C-alpha positions as CSV (number, residue, x, y, z in Angstrom):
1,M,-2.0,11.3,28.9
2,N,-3.7,14.2,30.5
3,A,-6.4,13.3,33.1
4,G,-9.7,12.6,31.4
5,M,-8.2,12.4,27.9
6,D,-9.3,8.8,27.5
7,D,-12.5,9.2,29.5
8,P,-15.6,8.7,27.3
9,E,-17.6,10.9,29.6
10,T,-15.6,14.1,29.1
11,G,-18.5,16.1,27.8
12,G,-18.8,14.1,24.6
13,K,-15.2,14.9,23.5
14,P,-13.6,12.0,21.7
15,S,-10.8,10.3,23.6
16,F,-7.2,10.6,22.4
17,K,-7.2,6.9,21.6
18,S,-10.4,7.2,19.6
19,R,-9.0,10.1,17.6
20,L,-5.7,8.4,17.1
21,K,-7.4,5.3,15.8
22,A,-9.6,7.4,13.5
23,W,-6.6,9.3,12.2
24,W,-4.6,6.1,11.5
25,N,-7.6,4.7,9.7
26,G,-8.2,7.8,7.6
27,Y,-11.5,9.2,8.8
28,E,-12.7,11.9,11.1
29,I,-14.6,11.7,14.4
30,E,-17.4,14.1,15.2
31,A,-16.9,15.9,18.6
32,Q,-20.1,14.4,20.1
33,D,-19.2,10.8,19.3
34,S,-16.5,9.2,21.4
35,T,-17.4,5.6,20.8
36,V,-16.6,5.4,17.1
37,E,-15.5,1.9,16.0
38,P,-12.5,1.2,13.7
39,A,-12.8,2.1,10.0
40,T,-14.9,0.0,7.6
41,E,-13.5,-3.1,6.0
42,E,-13.3,-1.1,2.7
43,A,-11.1,1.5,4.3
44,E,-8.9,-1.2,5.9
45,R,-8.4,-3.0,2.6
46,A,-7.5,0.3,0.9
47,A,-4.9,1.0,3.6
48,V,-3.4,-2.5,3.0
49,A,-3.3,-2.0,-0.7
50,E,-1.6,1.4,-0.4
51,D,1.1,0.1,2.0
52,G,1.9,-2.9,-0.2
53,P,3.4,-6.2,1.2
54,P,4.7,-6.2,4.8
55,T,8.2,-4.8,5.1
56,V,10.5,-3.2,7.7
57,K,11.9,-0.9,5.0
58,G,10.6,2.6,5.6
59,W,7.7,3.6,7.9
60,S,4.5,2.9,6.1
61,L,1.3,3.4,8.1
62,S,0.9,-0.3,8.6
63,R,4.4,-0.6,10.0
64,Q,3.7,2.3,12.4
65,R,0.6,0.6,13.6
66,S,2.3,-2.8,14.0
67,V,5.1,-1.5,16.2
68,V,2.7,0.4,18.4
69,T,0.7,-2.8,18.7
70,L,3.9,-4.5,19.9
71,F,5.7,-1.9,22.0
72,G,3.0,0.5,23.1
73,E,1.5,3.9,22.2
74,G,4.0,6.0,20.2
75,M,6.8,3.5,20.5
76,T,8.8,2.3,17.5
77,R,11.3,0.3,19.6
78,C,11.2,-2.0,22.6
79,I,11.6,0.5,25.5
80,P,9.2,-0.5,28.3
81,D,8.5,2.0,31.1
82,D,10.9,0.4,33.5
83,T,13.7,0.9,31.0
84,K,12.6,4.5,30.3
85,M,12.9,5.1,34.0
86,K,16.5,3.6,34.2
87,L,17.6,5.8,31.3
88,T,16.1,9.0,32.6
89,K,15.8,8.9,36.4
90,P,19.6,9.4,37.1
91,L,19.4,12.6,35.0
92,G,17.3,14.5,37.6
93,I,14.9,15.8,34.9
94,N,12.4,18.5,35.9
95,K,10.4,21.3,34.2
96,K,13.3,23.7,34.6
97,L,15.7,21.7,32.5
98,S,15.7,21.7,28.7
99,V,15.5,18.0,27.5
100,A,16.2,16.6,24.1
101,E,15.6,13.1,22.7
102,L,17.6,11.8,19.8
103,G,15.7,9.3,17.6
104,A,12.3,10.4,18.9
105,G,10.3,8.2,16.4
106,L,6.6,8.5,16.9
107,G,7.1,10.5,20.1
108,G,6.1,7.9,22.7
109,F,9.2,8.2,24.8
110,A,9.1,12.0,24.7
111,H,5.4,11.9,25.8
112,W,6.4,9.7,28.7
113,V,9.3,11.9,29.8
114,S,7.1,15.1,29.6
115,K,4.4,13.5,31.7
116,E,6.6,11.7,34.2
117,Y,8.8,14.7,35.0
118,D,6.5,17.6,33.9
119,A,9.3,18.5,31.4
120,Y,9.6,20.3,28.1
121,V,11.1,18.0,25.5
122,T,12.5,18.5,22.0
123,G,12.7,15.4,19.9
124,Y,15.0,14.9,16.9
125,D,14.6,12.2,14.2
126,Q,16.0,11.5,10.8
127,D,12.7,10.2,9.3
128,Q,10.3,12.8,8.1
129,I,7.3,10.4,8.1
130,L,7.8,9.5,11.7
131,Q,8.3,13.2,12.6
132,D,5.1,14.2,10.9
133,A,3.2,11.4,12.6
134,A,4.7,12.3,16.0
135,I,3.7,16.0,15.6
136,E,0.1,14.9,14.8
137,M,-0.2,12.5,17.7
138,T,1.4,15.0,20.1
139,T,-1.2,17.6,19.1
140,M,-4.0,15.1,19.5
141,A,-2.7,14.2,23.0
142,G,-2.7,17.9,23.9
143,L,1.1,17.9,24.6
144,N,2.2,20.1,21.7
145,R,2.9,23.1,24.1
146,K,5.5,21.0,25.9
147,I,6.9,18.8,23.2
148,N,8.4,19.8,19.8
149,F,10.0,17.8,17.0
150,F,12.7,18.6,14.5
151,H,13.9,16.7,11.5
152,C,17.7,16.2,11.4
153,D,20.5,14.2,9.9
154,F,22.7,12.6,12.6
155,E,25.6,12.3,10.2
156,N,25.5,16.1,9.9
157,F,23.9,17.0,13.2
158,G,23.7,20.7,13.9
159,P,21.6,21.5,16.9
160,K,21.7,24.9,18.5
161,P,24.7,25.2,20.8
162,R,24.0,25.1,24.6
163,S,20.3,24.4,23.9
164,A,19.9,21.4,26.2
165,D,20.6,20.5,29.8
166,V,19.9,16.8,29.2
167,V,20.1,14.7,26.0
168,Y,19.1,11.0,25.9
169,A,19.1,8.5,23.1
170,S,17.9,4.8,23.0
171,E,19.0,2.6,20.1
172,A,19.1,5.6,17.9
173,L,22.7,6.2,17.0
174,F,23.9,2.8,15.9
175,P,23.3,3.6,12.2
176,V,25.5,6.8,12.4
177,K,28.8,6.3,10.6
178,N,30.6,9.4,11.8
179,K,30.1,8.9,15.5
180,A,32.9,11.2,16.5
181,Q,31.2,14.1,14.7
182,C,27.8,13.2,16.1
183,F,29.2,13.0,19.7
184,A,30.9,16.4,19.2
185,A,27.6,17.9,18.1
186,I,25.8,16.5,21.2
187,Y,28.6,17.9,23.4
188,N,28.1,21.3,21.8
189,M,24.4,21.3,22.2
190,L,24.7,20.7,26.0
191,K,25.0,23.5,28.5
192,P,27.8,23.4,31.0
193,N,27.2,20.5,33.5
194,G,24.9,19.0,30.8
195,Q,24.2,15.3,30.8
196,F,24.0,12.6,28.1
197,M,22.6,9.2,28.5
198,M,22.6,6.7,25.7
199,S,21.7,3.0,25.2
200,D,22.8,1.4,22.0
201,Y,24.0,-1.7,20.1
202,M,27.7,-2.3,20.2
203,L,29.9,-5.0,18.7
204,E,31.6,-7.6,21.0
205,D,34.5,-9.8,19.9
206,A,33.6,-9.5,16.2
207,G,34.1,-7.1,13.3
208,E,31.5,-6.0,10.8
209,E,33.0,-8.2,8.2
210,T,32.5,-11.4,10.3
211,A,30.2,-13.7,8.3
212,G,27.2,-13.7,10.7
213,V,27.6,-10.0,11.4
214,K,27.9,-9.1,7.8
215,D,24.6,-10.9,6.9
216,W,22.8,-9.2,9.8
217,V,24.1,-5.8,8.8
218,A,22.8,-6.3,5.3
219,A,19.3,-7.3,6.5
220,E,18.9,-4.3,8.8
221,P,16.5,-1.5,7.5
222,L,19.2,1.1,8.4
223,T,22.8,0.1,7.9
224,P,24.4,-0.3,11.3
225,H,27.8,1.1,11.9
226,L,28.9,-0.6,15.1
227,I,31.9,-0.2,17.4
228,D,32.7,-1.7,20.7
229,V,32.1,-0.1,24.1
230,Q,35.7,0.9,24.6
231,K,35.8,2.7,21.3
232,T,32.6,4.4,22.2
233,R,34.0,5.6,25.5
234,K,37.1,7.0,23.7
235,L,35.1,8.9,21.1
236,L,32.9,10.4,23.9
237,T,36.0,11.4,25.9
238,D,37.7,12.8,22.8
239,A,34.5,15.0,22.3
240,G,35.0,16.4,25.8
241,F,32.7,14.2,27.9
242,E,33.5,12.7,31.3
243,V,32.2,9.1,31.0
244,S,31.4,7.6,34.3
245,I,29.1,4.7,33.5
246,A,29.2,2.0,30.8
247,E,26.8,-0.7,31.9
248,N,26.1,-3.9,29.9
249,V,22.3,-4.3,29.8
250,T,22.2,-6.9,27.1
251,L,20.3,-9.6,29.1
252,E,17.8,-7.1,30.2
253,Y,17.3,-5.8,26.7
254,K,16.8,-9.3,25.3
255,S,14.3,-10.1,28.0
256,N,12.3,-7.0,27.2
257,V,12.1,-7.9,23.5
258,L,11.0,-11.5,24.1
259,R,8.5,-10.3,26.7
260,A,6.9,-7.9,24.1
261,F,6.4,-10.6,21.6
262,A,5.2,-13.1,24.2
263,D,2.7,-10.5,25.3
264,Y,1.4,-10.1,21.8
265,A,1.1,-13.8,21.4
266,T,-0.9,-14.0,24.6
267,R,-3.2,-11.2,23.6
268,T,-3.9,-12.8,20.2
269,G,-4.4,-16.1,21.9
270,N,-7.0,-14.5,24.1
271,G,-8.9,-13.2,21.1
272,E,-7.4,-9.8,20.3
273,K,-7.7,-9.1,16.6
274,S,-4.9,-7.6,14.7
275,G,-6.2,-8.1,11.1
276,H,-3.8,-7.5,8.3
277,L,-1.3,-6.1,10.9
278,H,-0.5,-9.7,11.9
279,E,1.6,-10.2,8.8
280,W,3.4,-6.9,9.5
281,I,4.0,-7.9,13.1
282,L,5.5,-11.2,11.9
283,K,7.8,-9.3,9.6
284,E,8.8,-7.0,12.5
285,G,9.4,-10.1,14.6
286,E,11.9,-11.4,12.0
287,L,13.9,-8.1,12.4
288,W,14.0,-8.4,16.2
289,M,14.7,-12.1,16.2
290,R,17.7,-11.5,14.0
291,R,19.0,-9.1,16.6
292,I,18.4,-11.6,19.3
293,K,20.3,-14.2,17.3
294,M,23.3,-11.9,17.1
295,I,23.1,-11.3,20.9
296,D,22.9,-15.1,21.5
297,A,25.9,-15.6,19.2
298,G,27.9,-13.2,21.4
299,H,28.5,-10.7,18.6
300,L,26.0,-8.0,19.7
301,K,25.8,-6.2,23.1
302,V,23.6,-3.4,24.4
303,F,25.3,-0.8,26.7
304,R,23.9,2.0,28.7
305,I,26.4,4.9,28.9
306,Y,26.3,8.0,31.0
307,A,28.4,11.0,30.2
308,R,28.6,14.6,31.5
309,K,29.8,17.9,30.1
310,G,32.0,19.7,32.6
311,A,31.4,23.0,34.2
312,E,32.4,26.1,32.4
313,I,35.8,27.4,33.3
314,K,35.8,31.1,33.9
């Protein structure tokens, strides 16, 4: 966040965290009051009633708040800062490059990239609810001049050709069925010498019809359409990419997920209150533990893949 954004002594201006908390709880903060407490119990109960029972289907307000509690500000997935660095540092991002994130969610990763590299970022996401929330939070953080969001359909992805120097995606494309078409669209959106870095779930030694895999696929909020790493490399190559890195990061990924839930357990054990969100977080935990179970069974892997678009031939 910008310097002083969370400082309660910035001339009486509410901090970003205070305004974000207020927005999520459905009330306004007066400019002179930066110490507002969470919403009243009545407002909290109303939010719970409106969201219904805990679920990982869709992105209700309570689910948004639960994943942020687990994974950090603006994050819908488990991508800690050291993983963000590993995904983006090799790309040489700076303020002169046009950067795009696929699967931007609530915008947390885009915020991090913009601040870490002083970069302009365009985020794409299929979920309109997440996009609207990302726009709101980006405006509150004072980053809307450097970060924009667009709604899209990755099955029929149509970004502007040659609009990006760098594209990255983290666990965003596994639900895409027509991966060949999606990779071709990404290739076309890149400028010559453009770079693409992705991290995603891939099958290993099992097909989607394998008993355990089939049950897992049915339980996922968005239906996975998984292929193995060799098929992924081939589709990227067929789209025109030069693929130079395909790194198995499964153990690191599993460790990050377990660490996030262990951290939450420690915080609650130390007295942190999560209220009604605790039930939502438990439901979210079921989702992630099913994924871990698939990893432990040897069916599911996570790979980080780096690909480059070649120079323009004149």
